[in-house]
All heavy atoms as a GROMACS GRO file, in nm:
protein
  625
    1MET      N    1   0.600   2.983   0.699
    1MET     CA    2   0.606   2.838   0.687
    1MET      C    3   0.749   2.781   0.717
    1MET      O    4   0.843   2.839   0.672
    1MET     CB    5   0.564   2.810   0.534
    1MET     CG    6   0.595   2.654   0.501
    1MET     SD    7   0.505   2.601   0.357
    1MET     CE    8   0.343   2.590   0.422
    2GLY      N    9   0.747   2.665   0.784
    2GLY     CA   10   0.869   2.617   0.826
    2GLY      C   11   0.920   2.508   0.715
    2GLY      O   12   0.834   2.446   0.640
    3LEU      N   13   1.055   2.495   0.702
    3LEU     CA   14   1.107   2.413   0.612
    3LEU      C   15   1.237   2.346   0.662
    3LEU      O   16   1.321   2.413   0.709
    3LEU     CB   17   1.132   2.486   0.477
    3LEU     CG   18   1.219   2.417   0.374
    3LEU    CD1   19   1.151   2.310   0.313
    3LEU    CD2   20   1.254   2.525   0.268
    4LEU      N   21   1.248   2.211   0.654
    4LEU     CA   22   1.365   2.152   0.679
    4LEU      C   23   1.392   2.041   0.569
    4LEU      O   24   1.301   1.989   0.515
    4LEU     CB   25   1.364   2.083   0.818
    4LEU     CG   26   1.371   2.166   0.938
    4LEU    CD1   27   1.357   2.086   1.057
    4LEU    CD2   28   1.509   2.234   0.941
    5TYR      N   29   1.514   2.000   0.553
    5TYR     CA   30   1.548   1.892   0.457
    5TYR      C   31   1.628   1.799   0.547
    5TYR      O   32   1.715   1.820   0.627
    5TYR     CB   33   1.643   1.926   0.345
    5TYR     CG   34   1.577   2.018   0.241
    5TYR    CD1   35   1.576   2.152   0.248
    5TYR    CD2   36   1.517   1.944   0.139
    5TYR    CE1   37   1.506   2.222   0.142
    5TYR    CE2   38   1.458   2.020   0.022
    5TYR     CZ   39   1.448   2.148   0.041
    5TYR     OH   40   1.386   2.210  -0.067
    6THR      N   41   1.591   1.670   0.526
    6THR     CA   42   1.659   1.552   0.599
    6THR      C   43   1.696   1.444   0.508
    6THR      O   44   1.627   1.421   0.411
    6THR     CB   45   1.572   1.511   0.717
    6THR    OG1   46   1.644   1.409   0.791
    6THR    CG2   47   1.444   1.444   0.670
    7LYS      N   48   1.787   1.357   0.544
    7LYS     CA   49   1.816   1.244   0.474
    7LYS      C   50   1.740   1.123   0.516
    7LYS      O   51   1.741   1.009   0.451
    7LYS     CB   52   1.972   1.206   0.479
    7LYS     CG   53   2.066   1.315   0.415
    7LYS     CD   54   2.205   1.281   0.439
    7LYS     CE   55   2.298   1.387   0.397
    7LYS     NZ   56   2.433   1.365   0.417
    8PHE      N   57   1.679   1.133   0.634
    8PHE     CA   58   1.612   1.023   0.692
    8PHE      C   59   1.463   1.030   0.687
    8PHE      O   60   1.395   1.140   0.697
    8PHE     CB   61   1.640   1.015   0.841
    8PHE     CG   62   1.799   1.013   0.874
    8PHE    CD1   63   1.857   1.126   0.916
    8PHE    CD2   64   1.871   0.901   0.843
    8PHE    CE1   65   1.998   1.130   0.944
    8PHE    CE2   66   2.000   0.899   0.864
    8PHE     CZ   67   2.070   1.019   0.907
    9TYR      N   68   1.395   0.931   0.657
    9TYR     CA   69   1.248   0.912   0.658
    9TYR      C   70   1.191   0.933   0.803
    9TYR      O   71   1.260   0.880   0.887
    9TYR     CB   72   1.202   0.787   0.594
    9TYR     CG   73   1.052   0.780   0.585
    9TYR    CD1   74   0.984   0.844   0.488
    9TYR    CD2   75   0.975   0.700   0.678
    9TYR    CE1   76   0.844   0.845   0.488
    9TYR    CE2   77   0.838   0.704   0.675
    9TYR     CZ   78   0.778   0.776   0.574
    9TYR     OH   79   0.638   0.778   0.566
   10LEU      N   80   1.095   1.008   0.820
   10LEU     CA   81   1.034   1.024   0.948
   10LEU      C   82   0.926   0.914   0.978
   10LEU      O   83   0.852   0.876   0.885
   10LEU     CB   84   0.971   1.156   0.960
   10LEU     CG   85   1.057   1.274   0.929
   10LEU    CD1   86   0.973   1.409   0.936
   10LEU    CD2   87   1.163   1.286   1.045
   11ASP      N   88   0.928   0.863   1.099
   11ASP     CA   89   0.823   0.771   1.140
   11ASP      C   90   0.708   0.847   1.206
   11ASP      O   91   0.737   0.916   1.305
   11ASP     CB   92   0.886   0.662   1.237
   11ASP     CG   93   0.974   0.575   1.163
   11ASP    OD1   94   0.944   0.538   1.051
   11ASP    OD2   95   1.073   0.522   1.219
   12PHE      N   96   0.591   0.830   1.160
   12PHE     CA   97   0.476   0.896   1.218
   12PHE      C   98   0.395   0.793   1.288
   12PHE      O   99   0.332   0.708   1.223
   12PHE     CB  100   0.398   0.962   1.106
   12PHE     CG  101   0.461   1.086   1.044
   12PHE    CD1  102   0.534   1.068   0.943
   12PHE    CD2  103   0.442   1.206   1.101
   12PHE    CE1  104   0.606   1.184   0.886
   12PHE    CE2  105   0.507   1.317   1.042
   12PHE     CZ  106   0.582   1.312   0.932
   13ASP      N  107   0.400   0.794   1.422
   13ASP     CA  108   0.326   0.699   1.508
   13ASP      C  109   0.163   0.719   1.480
   13ASP      O  110   0.113   0.811   1.490
   13ASP     CB  111   0.351   0.724   1.657
   13ASP     CG  112   0.285   0.622   1.743
   13ASP    OD1  113   0.206   0.540   1.704
   13ASP    OD2  114   0.318   0.631   1.869
   14PRO      N  115   0.102   0.600   1.434
   14PRO     CA  116  -0.030   0.611   1.405
   14PRO      C  117  -0.126   0.652   1.522
   14PRO      O  118  -0.237   0.698   1.510
   14PRO     CB  119  -0.079   0.470   1.357
   14PRO     CG  120   0.048   0.383   1.367
   14PRO     CD  121   0.162   0.462   1.412
   15ALA      N  122  -0.072   0.628   1.642
   15ALA     CA  123  -0.161   0.674   1.772
   15ALA      C  124  -0.146   0.827   1.788
   15ALA      O  125  -0.237   0.882   1.849
   15ALA     CB  126  -0.091   0.601   1.883
   16GLU      N  127  -0.049   0.893   1.727
   16GLU     CA  128  -0.025   1.038   1.736
   16GLU      C  129  -0.052   1.115   1.598
   16GLU      O  130  -0.079   1.238   1.607
   16GLU     CB  131   0.112   1.066   1.776
   16GLU     CG  132   0.142   1.010   1.915
   16GLU     CD  133   0.292   1.026   1.960
   16GLU    OE1  134   0.377   1.066   1.876
   16GLU    OE2  135   0.306   1.022   2.077
   17TRP      N  136  -0.042   1.052   1.490
   17TRP     CA  137  -0.055   1.116   1.359
   17TRP      C  138  -0.159   1.027   1.267
   17TRP      O  139  -0.154   0.915   1.274
   17TRP     CB  140   0.086   1.122   1.292
   17TRP     CG  141   0.178   1.206   1.366
   17TRP    CD1  142   0.269   1.157   1.452
   17TRP    CD2  143   0.206   1.339   1.346
   17TRP    NE1  144   0.350   1.266   1.493
   17TRP    CE2  145   0.300   1.379   1.437
   17TRP    CE3  146   0.138   1.446   1.271
   17TRP    CZ2  147   0.353   1.507   1.443
   17TRP    CZ3  148   0.196   1.570   1.288
   17TRP    CH2  149   0.293   1.609   1.367
   18SER      N  150  -0.222   1.114   1.188
   18SER     CA  151  -0.312   1.045   1.086
   18SER      C  152  -0.274   1.099   0.954
   18SER      O  153  -0.241   1.223   0.936
   18SER     CB  154  -0.458   1.059   1.117
   18SER     OG  155  -0.489   1.204   1.115
   19GLN      N  156  -0.258   1.005   0.860
   19GLN     CA  157  -0.223   1.052   0.715
   19GLN      C  158  -0.360   1.120   0.649
   19GLN      O  159  -0.449   1.042   0.642
   19GLN     CB  160  -0.171   0.941   0.635
   19GLN     CG  161  -0.116   0.990   0.505
   19GLN     CD  162  -0.030   0.886   0.436
   19GLN    OE1  163   0.000   0.782   0.489
   19GLN    NE2  164   0.001   0.915   0.309
   20THR      N  165  -0.347   1.231   0.608
   20THR     CA  166  -0.467   1.304   0.554
   20THR      C  167  -0.457   1.312   0.404
   20THR      O  168  -0.556   1.342   0.334
   20THR     CB  169  -0.477   1.444   0.611
   20THR    OG1  170  -0.358   1.514   0.581
   20THR    CG2  171  -0.499   1.428   0.764
   21SER      N  172  -0.343   1.289   0.351
   21SER     CA  173  -0.322   1.308   0.198
   21SER      C  174  -0.204   1.216   0.143
   21SER      O  175  -0.103   1.206   0.218
   21SER     CB  176  -0.298   1.448   0.160
   21SER     OG  177  -0.261   1.469   0.022
   22ASN      N  178  -0.225   1.163   0.016
   22ASN     CA  179  -0.112   1.094  -0.045
   22ASN      C  180  -0.024   1.178  -0.139
   22ASN      O  181   0.084   1.138  -0.169
   22ASN     CB  182  -0.170   0.967  -0.116
   22ASN     CG  183  -0.211   0.862  -0.018
   22ASN    OD1  184  -0.142   0.843   0.088
   22ASN    ND2  185  -0.320   0.790  -0.042
   23ASP      N  186  -0.094   1.283  -0.196
   23ASP     CA  187  -0.020   1.352  -0.300
   23ASP      C  188  -0.058   1.504  -0.268
   23ASP      O  189  -0.157   1.545  -0.327
   23ASP     CB  190  -0.059   1.316  -0.440
   23ASP     CG  191   0.024   1.386  -0.536
   23ASP    OD1  192   0.130   1.437  -0.511
   23ASP    OD2  193  -0.028   1.386  -0.659
   24PRO      N  194   0.019   1.579  -0.199
   24PRO     CA  195   0.143   1.549  -0.139
   24PRO      C  196   0.117   1.465  -0.007
   24PRO      O  197   0.018   1.471   0.051
   24PRO     CB  198   0.212   1.680  -0.098
   24PRO     CG  199   0.085   1.775  -0.077
   24PRO     CD  200  -0.007   1.724  -0.179
   25VAL      N  201   0.223   1.394   0.036
   25VAL     CA  202   0.210   1.315   0.167
   25VAL      C  203   0.185   1.410   0.273
   25VAL      O  204   0.284   1.496   0.294
   25VAL     CB  205   0.328   1.225   0.185
   25VAL    CG1  206   0.316   1.159   0.319
   25VAL    CG2  207   0.337   1.128   0.069
   26GLU      N  208   0.077   1.402   0.353
   26GLU     CA  209   0.043   1.501   0.461
   26GLU      C  210   0.012   1.422   0.582
   26GLU      O  211  -0.076   1.330   0.569
   26GLU     CB  212  -0.043   1.598   0.422
   26GLU     CG  213  -0.081   1.701   0.512
   26GLU     CD  214  -0.178   1.806   0.458
   26GLU    OE1  215  -0.284   1.788   0.442
   26GLU    OE2  216  -0.114   1.920   0.418
   27PHE      N  217   0.051   1.455   0.699
   27PHE     CA  218   0.019   1.400   0.836
   27PHE      C  219  -0.038   1.508   0.911
   27PHE      O  220   0.004   1.617   0.911
   27PHE     CB  221   0.134   1.321   0.896
   27PHE     CG  222   0.187   1.198   0.819
   27PHE    CD1  223   0.281   1.212   0.729
   27PHE    CD2  224   0.126   1.073   0.853
   27PHE    CE1  225   0.319   1.097   0.670
   27PHE    CE2  226   0.177   0.960   0.783
   27PHE     CZ  227   0.280   0.988   0.682
   28GLN      N  228  -0.133   1.462   1.002
   28GLN     CA  229  -0.204   1.552   1.090
   28GLN      C  230  -0.197   1.506   1.238
   28GLN      O  231  -0.216   1.390   1.266
   28GLN     CB  232  -0.342   1.568   1.057
   28GLN     CG  233  -0.427   1.680   1.141
   28GLN     CD  234  -0.563   1.707   1.083
   28GLN    OE1  235  -0.612   1.628   0.993
   28GLN    NE2  236  -0.630   1.800   1.141
   29ALA      N  237  -0.149   1.594   1.327
   29ALA     CA  238  -0.140   1.556   1.470
   29ALA      C  239  -0.289   1.534   1.531
   29ALA      O  240  -0.374   1.605   1.500
   29ALA     CB  241  -0.072   1.671   1.545
   30THR      N  242  -0.296   1.426   1.613
   30THR     CA  243  -0.437   1.386   1.661
   30THR      C  244  -0.452   1.446   1.792
   30THR      O  245  -0.558   1.427   1.850
   30THR     CB  246  -0.440   1.238   1.655
   30THR    OG1  247  -0.332   1.183   1.741
   30THR    CG2  248  -0.430   1.182   1.516
   31SER      N  249  -0.346   1.511   1.855
   31SER     CA  250  -0.379   1.574   1.991
   31SER      C  251  -0.273   1.683   2.017
   31SER      O  252  -0.170   1.694   1.939
   31SER     CB  253  -0.363   1.472   2.098
   31SER     OG  254  -0.242   1.406   2.117
   32ASN      N  255  -0.280   1.758   2.121
   32ASN     CA  256  -0.190   1.879   2.140
   32ASN      C  257  -0.055   1.818   2.194
   32ASN      O  258  -0.050   1.716   2.267
   32ASN     CB  259  -0.240   1.970   2.251
   32ASN     CG  260  -0.313   2.086   2.180
   32ASN    OD1  261  -0.274   2.120   2.075
   32ASN    ND2  262  -0.396   2.155   2.265
   33GLY      N  263   0.056   1.879   2.172
   33GLY     CA  264   0.186   1.858   2.215
   33GLY      C  265   0.255   1.744   2.151
   33GLY      O  266   0.360   1.692   2.199
   34ILE      N  267   0.212   1.696   2.042
   34ILE     CA  268   0.279   1.587   1.966
   34ILE      C  269   0.412   1.638   1.919
   34ILE      O  270   0.411   1.735   1.855
   34ILE     CB  271   0.193   1.534   1.856
   34ILE    CG1  272   0.061   1.481   1.899
   34ILE    CG2  273   0.273   1.414   1.770
   34ILE    CD1  274   0.070   1.364   1.994
   35SER      N  275   0.526   1.564   1.950
   35SER     CA  276   0.651   1.610   1.919
   35SER      C  277   0.704   1.526   1.802
   35SER      O  278   0.672   1.419   1.776
   35SER     CB  279   0.751   1.618   2.026
   35SER     OG  280   0.782   1.489   2.071
   36LEU      N  281   0.781   1.594   1.718
   36LEU     CA  282   0.857   1.534   1.601
   36LEU      C  283   0.996   1.581   1.610
   36LEU      O  284   1.033   1.692   1.609
   36LEU     CB  285   0.788   1.584   1.480
   36LEU     CG  286   0.809   1.524   1.350
   36LEU    CD1  287   0.766   1.360   1.356
   36LEU    CD2  288   0.736   1.578   1.227
   37ASP      N  289   1.090   1.476   1.614
   37ASP     CA  290   1.230   1.498   1.616
   37ASP      C  291   1.284   1.486   1.471
   37ASP      O  292   1.267   1.385   1.414
   37ASP     CB  293   1.308   1.411   1.711
   37ASP     CG  294   1.272   1.427   1.855
   37ASP    OD1  295   1.232   1.545   1.894
   37ASP    OD2  296   1.263   1.330   1.931
   38ILE      N  297   1.356   1.593   1.426
   38ILE     CA  298   1.403   1.589   1.293
   38ILE      C  299   1.560   1.623   1.293
   38ILE      O  300   1.599   1.724   1.355
   38ILE     CB  301   1.329   1.687   1.195
   38ILE    CG1  302   1.181   1.670   1.199
   38ILE    CG2  303   1.393   1.697   1.054
   38ILE    CD1  304   1.100   1.782   1.140
   39GLU      N  305   1.639   1.546   1.216
   39GLU     CA  306   1.782   1.575   1.204
   39GLU      C  307   1.792   1.626   1.059
   39GLU      O  308   1.762   1.547   0.964
   39GLU     CB  309   1.872   1.455   1.231
   39GLU     CG  310   2.016   1.488   1.221
   39GLU     CD  311   2.102   1.360   1.239
   39GLU    OE1  312   2.082   1.297   1.342
   39GLU    OE2  313   2.197   1.347   1.156
   40ASP      N  314   1.832   1.751   1.041
   40ASP     CA  315   1.850   1.805   0.908
   40ASP      C  316   1.968   1.755   0.835
   40ASP      O  317   2.050   1.683   0.901
   40ASP     CB  318   1.839   1.956   0.911
   40ASP     CG  319   1.957   2.026   0.970
   40ASP    OD1  320   2.064   1.967   1.003
   40ASP    OD2  321   1.945   2.153   0.983
   41THR      N  322   1.986   1.804   0.712
   41THR     CA  323   2.111   1.748   0.632
   41THR      C  324   2.239   1.804   0.693
   41THR      O  325   2.338   1.739   0.654
   41THR     CB  326   2.092   1.795   0.487
   41THR    OG1  327   2.078   1.937   0.484
   41THR    CG2  328   1.972   1.725   0.418
   42SER      N  329   2.240   1.895   0.774
   42SER     CA  330   2.360   1.954   0.836
   42SER      C  331   2.380   1.881   0.980
   42SER      O  332   2.471   1.927   1.057
   42SER     CB  333   2.360   2.109   0.861
   42SER     OG  334   2.348   2.160   0.735
   43GLN      N  335   2.311   1.782   1.013
   43GLN     CA  336   2.312   1.705   1.138
   43GLN      C  337   2.280   1.790   1.259
   43GLN      O  338   2.310   1.752   1.364
   43GLN     CB  339   2.439   1.636   1.148
   43GLN     CG  340   2.473   1.541   1.040
   43GLN     CD  341   2.603   1.474   1.060
   43GLN    OE1  342   2.696   1.517   1.130
   43GLN    NE2  343   2.626   1.359   0.986
   44ASN      N  344   2.194   1.893   1.235
   44ASN     CA  345   2.121   1.969   1.352
   44ASN      C  346   1.999   1.901   1.381
   44ASN      O  347   1.922   1.858   1.292
   44ASN     CB  348   2.103   2.112   1.310
   44ASN     CG  349   2.236   2.186   1.285
   44ASN    OD1  350   2.327   2.173   1.351
   44ASN    ND2  351   2.226   2.255   1.177
   45THR      N  352   1.971   1.885   1.509
   45THR     CA  353   1.844   1.822   1.557
   45THR      C  354   1.745   1.925   1.604
   45THR      O  355   1.772   2.019   1.683
   45THR     CB  356   1.874   1.720   1.660
   45THR    OG1  357   1.970   1.633   1.617
   45THR    CG2  358   1.752   1.650   1.715
   46TYR      N  359   1.625   1.911   1.559
   46TYR     CA  360   1.511   1.993   1.595
   46TYR      C  361   1.398   1.904   1.650
   46TYR      O  362   1.364   1.799   1.599
   46TYR     CB  363   1.474   2.073   1.464
   46TYR     CG  364   1.558   2.158   1.404
   46TYR    CD1  365   1.649   2.098   1.308
   46TYR    CD2  366   1.574   2.290   1.429
   46TYR    CE1  367   1.743   2.172   1.243
   46TYR    CE2  368   1.673   2.361   1.369
   46TYR     CZ  369   1.760   2.305   1.266
   46TYR     OH  370   1.855   2.390   1.215
   47ARG      N  371   1.334   1.968   1.762
   47ARG     CA  372   1.211   1.901   1.822
   47ARG      C  373   1.106   2.002   1.797
   47ARG      O  374   1.109   2.113   1.853
   47ARG     CB  375   1.236   1.871   1.952
   47ARG     CG  376   1.100   1.823   2.024
   47ARG     CD  377   1.123   1.757   2.158
   47ARG     NE  378   1.173   1.622   2.141
   47ARG     CZ  379   1.224   1.544   2.237
   47ARG    NH1  380   1.221   1.592   2.346
   47ARG    NH2  381   1.254   1.425   2.194
   48LEU      N  382   1.012   1.963   1.723
   48LEU     CA  383   0.887   2.046   1.696
   48LEU      C  384   0.778   1.986   1.761
   48LEU      O  385   0.747   1.866   1.756
   48LEU     CB  386   0.859   2.055   1.545
   48LEU     CG  387   0.981   2.096   1.455
   48LEU    CD1  388   0.932   2.079   1.309
   48LEU    CD2  389   1.012   2.240   1.486
   49ARG      N  390   0.694   2.077   1.843
   49ARG     CA  391   0.575   2.026   1.903
   49ARG      C  392   0.457   2.083   1.840
   49ARG      O  393   0.442   2.206   1.815
   49ARG     CB  394   0.580   2.079   2.054
   49ARG     CG  395   0.685   2.002   2.134
   49ARG     CD  396   0.697   2.038   2.277
   49ARG     NE  397   0.560   2.027   2.334
   49ARG     CZ  398   0.508   2.129   2.409
   49ARG    NH1  399   0.564   2.247   2.415
   49ARG    NH2  400   0.393   2.109   2.464
   50PHE      N  401   0.365   2.005   1.798
   50PHE     CA  402   0.247   2.043   1.715
   50PHE      C  403   0.121   2.054   1.794
   50PHE      O  404   0.107   1.975   1.893
   50PHE     CB  405   0.230   1.949   1.600
   50PHE     CG  406   0.336   1.959   1.489
   50PHE    CD1  407   0.458   1.888   1.510
   50PHE    CD2  408   0.315   2.044   1.385
   50PHE    CE1  409   0.550   1.907   1.406
   50PHE    CE2  410   0.408   2.060   1.287
   50PHE     CZ  411   0.526   1.993   1.291
   51ARG      N  412   0.036   2.146   1.762
   51ARG     CA  413  -0.098   2.151   1.805
   51ARG      C  414  -0.189   2.042   1.753
   51ARG      O  415  -0.151   1.989   1.638
   51ARG     CB  416  -0.165   2.293   1.765
   51ARG     CG  417  -0.094   2.407   1.815
   51ARG     CD  418  -0.174   2.545   1.768
   51ARG     NE  419  -0.090   2.653   1.795
   51ARG     CZ  420  -0.087   2.712   1.914
   51ARG    NH1  421  -0.153   2.664   2.018
   51ARG    NH2  422  -0.014   2.817   1.938
   52ASN      N  423  -0.305   2.028   1.820
   52ASN     CA  424  -0.401   1.923   1.754
   52ASN      C  425  -0.444   1.975   1.624
   52ASN      O  426  -0.478   2.091   1.616
   52ASN     CB  427  -0.518   1.921   1.854
   52ASN     CG  428  -0.623   1.816   1.808
   52ASN    OD1  429  -0.587   1.726   1.737
   52ASN    ND2  430  -0.739   1.828   1.858
   53GLY      N  431  -0.434   1.894   1.529
   53GLY     CA  432  -0.464   1.935   1.386
   53GLY      C  433  -0.354   1.992   1.304
   53GLY      O  434  -0.381   2.017   1.189
   54GLY      N  435  -0.239   2.006   1.374
   54GLY     CA  436  -0.131   2.056   1.294
   54GLY      C  437  -0.082   1.970   1.193
   54GLY      O  438  -0.093   1.839   1.206
   55LYS      N  439  -0.039   2.009   1.067
   55LYS     CA  440  -0.008   1.925   0.959
   55LYS      C  441   0.129   1.941   0.916
   55LYS      O  442   0.200   2.048   0.929
   55LYS     CB  443  -0.087   1.965   0.841
   55LYS     CG  444  -0.238   1.934   0.872
   55LYS     CD  445  -0.327   1.967   0.747
   55LYS     CE  446  -0.476   1.932   0.770
   55LYS     NZ  447  -0.549   1.957   0.662
   56VAL      N  448   0.191   1.826   0.871
   56VAL     CA  449   0.327   1.814   0.821
   56VAL      C  450   0.329   1.756   0.684
   56VAL      O  451   0.260   1.658   0.672
   56VAL     CB  452   0.417   1.728   0.914
   56VAL    CG1  453   0.547   1.722   0.858
   56VAL    CG2  454   0.423   1.779   1.062
   57ARG      N  455   0.393   1.824   0.590
   57ARG     CA  456   0.390   1.773   0.448
   57ARG      C  457   0.536   1.723   0.434
   57ARG      O  458   0.638   1.778   0.456
   57ARG     CB  459   0.360   1.879   0.350
   57ARG     CG  460   0.207   1.901   0.358
   57ARG     CD  461   0.170   2.043   0.299
   57ARG     NE  462   0.220   2.154   0.377
   57ARG     CZ  463   0.166   2.194   0.489
   57ARG    NH1  464   0.077   2.128   0.550
   57ARG    NH2  465   0.217   2.297   0.556
   58VAL      N  466   0.546   1.604   0.369
   58VAL     CA  467   0.674   1.538   0.343
   58VAL      C  468   0.677   1.510   0.186
   58VAL      O  469   0.592   1.451   0.132
   58VAL     CB  470   0.693   1.408   0.413
   58VAL    CG1  471   0.820   1.334   0.376
   58VAL    CG2  472   0.669   1.416   0.566
   59MET      N  473   0.789   1.557   0.122
   59MET     CA  474   0.811   1.527  -0.011
   59MET      C  475   0.945   1.478  -0.037
   59MET      O  476   1.042   1.527   0.013
   59MET     CB  477   0.800   1.663  -0.097
   59MET     CG  478   0.808   1.648  -0.238
   59MET     SD  479   0.802   1.812  -0.324
   59MET     CE  480   0.642   1.858  -0.292
   60ARG      N  481   0.962   1.366  -0.124
   60ARG     CA  482   1.083   1.309  -0.162
   60ARG      C  483   1.153   1.401  -0.260
   60ARG      O  484   1.090   1.425  -0.367
   60ARG     CB  485   1.062   1.169  -0.202
   60ARG     CG  486   1.199   1.102  -0.242
   60ARG     CD  487   1.226   1.001  -0.138
   60ARG     NE  488   1.345   0.909  -0.196
   60ARG     CZ  489   1.455   0.907  -0.140
   60ARG    NH1  490   1.480   0.959  -0.023
   60ARG    NH2  491   1.546   0.836  -0.194
   61VAL      N  492   1.281   1.435  -0.236
   61VAL     CA  493   1.349   1.518  -0.330
   61VAL      C  494   1.491   1.462  -0.345
   61VAL      O  495   1.557   1.444  -0.233
   61VAL     CB  496   1.363   1.662  -0.282
   61VAL    CG1  497   1.448   1.755  -0.383
   61VAL    CG2  498   1.225   1.720  -0.253
   62THR      N  499   1.531   1.416  -0.462
   62THR     CA  500   1.665   1.367  -0.491
   62THR      C  501   1.757   1.335  -0.372
   62THR      O  502   1.835   1.420  -0.320
   62THR     CB  503   1.739   1.461  -0.597
   62THR    OG1  504   1.652   1.491  -0.689
   62THR    CG2  505   1.862   1.387  -0.637
   63GLY      N  506   1.737   1.223  -0.313
   63GLY     CA  507   1.824   1.172  -0.193
   63GLY      C  508   1.793   1.230  -0.064
   63GLY      O  509   1.872   1.203   0.031
   64ARG      N  510   1.679   1.301  -0.047
   64ARG     CA  511   1.652   1.358   0.076
   64ARG      C  512   1.502   1.385   0.087
   64ARG      O  513   1.428   1.369  -0.010
   64ARG     CB  514   1.729   1.480   0.115
   64ARG     CG  515   1.715   1.580   0.005
   64ARG     CD  516   1.821   1.697   0.036
   64ARG     NE  517   1.795   1.801  -0.067
   64ARG     CZ  518   1.841   1.920  -0.064
   64ARG    NH1  519   1.916   1.963   0.045
   64ARG    NH2  520   1.826   2.012  -0.156
   65PHE      N  521   1.450   1.426   0.205
   65PHE     CA  522   1.306   1.457   0.220
   65PHE      C  523   1.292   1.603   0.256
   65PHE      O  524   1.364   1.651   0.344
   65PHE     CB  525   1.253   1.361   0.339
   65PHE     CG  526   1.253   1.223   0.310
   65PHE    CD1  527   1.356   1.140   0.356
   65PHE    CD2  528   1.153   1.157   0.235
   65PHE    CE1  529   1.356   1.004   0.323
   65PHE    CE2  530   1.152   1.031   0.193
   65PHE     CZ  531   1.258   0.943   0.246
   66ARG      N  532   1.199   1.660   0.202
   66ARG     CA  533   1.160   1.792   0.223
   66ARG      C  534   1.036   1.802   0.317
   66ARG      O  535   0.935   1.756   0.280
   66ARG     CB  536   1.129   1.869   0.096
   66ARG     CG  537   1.093   2.021   0.112
   66ARG     CD  538   1.069   2.073  -0.026
   66ARG     NE  539   1.047   2.213  -0.015
   66ARG     CZ  540   0.939   2.276  -0.048
   66ARG    NH1  541   0.826   2.200  -0.082
   66ARG    NH2  542   0.929   2.409  -0.037
   67ILE      N  543   1.056   1.860   0.434
   67ILE     CA  544   0.951   1.863   0.534
   67ILE      C  545   0.898   2.018   0.552
   67ILE      O  546   0.987   2.103   0.590
   67ILE     CB  547   0.994   1.800   0.666
   67ILE    CG1  548   1.040   1.666   0.642
   67ILE    CG2  549   0.895   1.808   0.772
   67ILE    CD1  550   1.150   1.619   0.727
   68THR      N  551   0.774   2.029   0.546
   68THR     CA  552   0.726   2.171   0.560
   68THR      C  553   0.601   2.162   0.661
   68THR      O  554   0.539   2.054   0.670
   68THR     CB  555   0.669   2.236   0.428
   68THR    OG1  556   0.572   2.147   0.366
   68THR    CG2  557   0.791   2.250   0.332
   69TRP      N  558   0.575   2.282   0.714
   69TRP     CA  559   0.461   2.295   0.812
   69TRP      C  560   0.421   2.435   0.816
   69TRP      O  561   0.498   2.520   0.794
   69TRP     CB  562   0.502   2.230   0.952
   69TRP     CG  563   0.609   2.310   1.007
   69TRP    CD1  564   0.607   2.424   1.091
   69TRP    CD2  565   0.748   2.290   0.997
   69TRP    NE1  566   0.734   2.459   1.127
   69TRP    CE2  567   0.823   2.376   1.065
   69TRP    CE3  568   0.826   2.184   0.931
   69TRP    CZ2  569   0.959   2.372   1.074
   69TRP    CZ3  570   0.960   2.184   0.936
   69TRP    CH2  571   1.022   2.281   1.002
   70ASN      N  572   0.307   2.468   0.872
   70ASN     CA  573   0.267   2.606   0.888
   70ASN      C  574   0.305   2.639   1.038
   70ASN      O  575   0.277   2.566   1.124
   70ASN     CB  576   0.105   2.608   0.883
   70ASN     CG  577   0.055   2.746   0.896
   70ASN    OD1  578   0.118   2.832   0.951
   70ASN    ND2  579  -0.060   2.771   0.829
   71ASP      N  580   0.373   2.753   1.049
   71ASP     CA  581   0.420   2.802   1.185
   71ASP      C  582   0.313   2.809   1.286
   71ASP      O  583   0.337   2.798   1.406
   71ASP     CB  584   0.505   2.930   1.166
   71ASP     CG  585   0.630   2.904   1.084
   71ASP    OD1  586   0.689   2.806   1.101
   71ASP    OD2  587   0.675   3.006   1.026
   72ASP      N  588   0.193   2.839   1.251
   72ASP     CA  589   0.083   2.848   1.342
   72ASP      C  590   0.045   2.725   1.396
   72ASP      O  591  -0.023   2.711   1.499
   72ASP     CB  592  -0.047   2.914   1.270
   72ASP     CG  593  -0.024   3.049   1.224
   72ASP    OD1  594   0.066   3.122   1.284
   72ASP    OD2  595  -0.094   3.088   1.130
   73ASP      N  596   0.091   2.608   1.346
   73ASP     CA  597   0.064   2.473   1.402
   73ASP      C  598   0.164   2.434   1.508
   73ASP      O  599   0.138   2.318   1.568
   73ASP     CB  600   0.068   2.372   1.283
   73ASP     CG  601  -0.062   2.382   1.197
   73ASP    OD1  602  -0.151   2.446   1.227
   73ASP    OD2  603  -0.042   2.329   1.072
   74ILE      N  604   0.261   2.514   1.529
   74ILE     CA  605   0.373   2.475   1.628
   74ILE      C  606   0.330   2.542   1.762
   74ILE      O  607   0.291   2.662   1.775
   74ILE     CB  608   0.509   2.531   1.580
   74ILE    CG1  609   0.550   2.466   1.449
   74ILE    CG2  610   0.616   2.515   1.683
   74ILE    CD1  611   0.580   2.326   1.456
   75LEU      N  612   0.356   2.460   1.873
   75LEU     CA  613   0.344   2.523   2.009
   75LEU      C  614   0.472   2.580   2.042
   75LEU      O  615   0.575   2.527   2.024
   75LEU     CB  616   0.312   2.404   2.094
   75LEU     CG  617   0.164   2.336   2.092
   75LEU    CD1  618   0.156   2.218   2.178
   75LEU    CD2  619   0.060   2.438   2.122
   76SER      N  620   0.464   2.695   2.103
   76SER     CA  621   0.584   2.761   2.148
   76SER      C  622   0.618   2.733   2.292
   76SER      O  623   0.557   2.666   2.367
   76SER     CB  624   0.578   2.910   2.135
   76SER     OG  625   0.450   2.969   2.174
   0.00000   0.00000   0.00000
């Protein structure tokens, strides 16, 4: 399972992502190769490319966001 913390809220384009849950907040990629750019709390930037149906979970944690995903949902 992947895990990153960021200070910034992520924007999920409704043309590329659909929200599948409110508790926890979870988004699902609607096609292959959807990318998500994340800057972590150490200011490192990551670009993750998701498979169709890949899910991202976002949880608000004291002053930052915790982002998790299943590694099988990432395209290499």
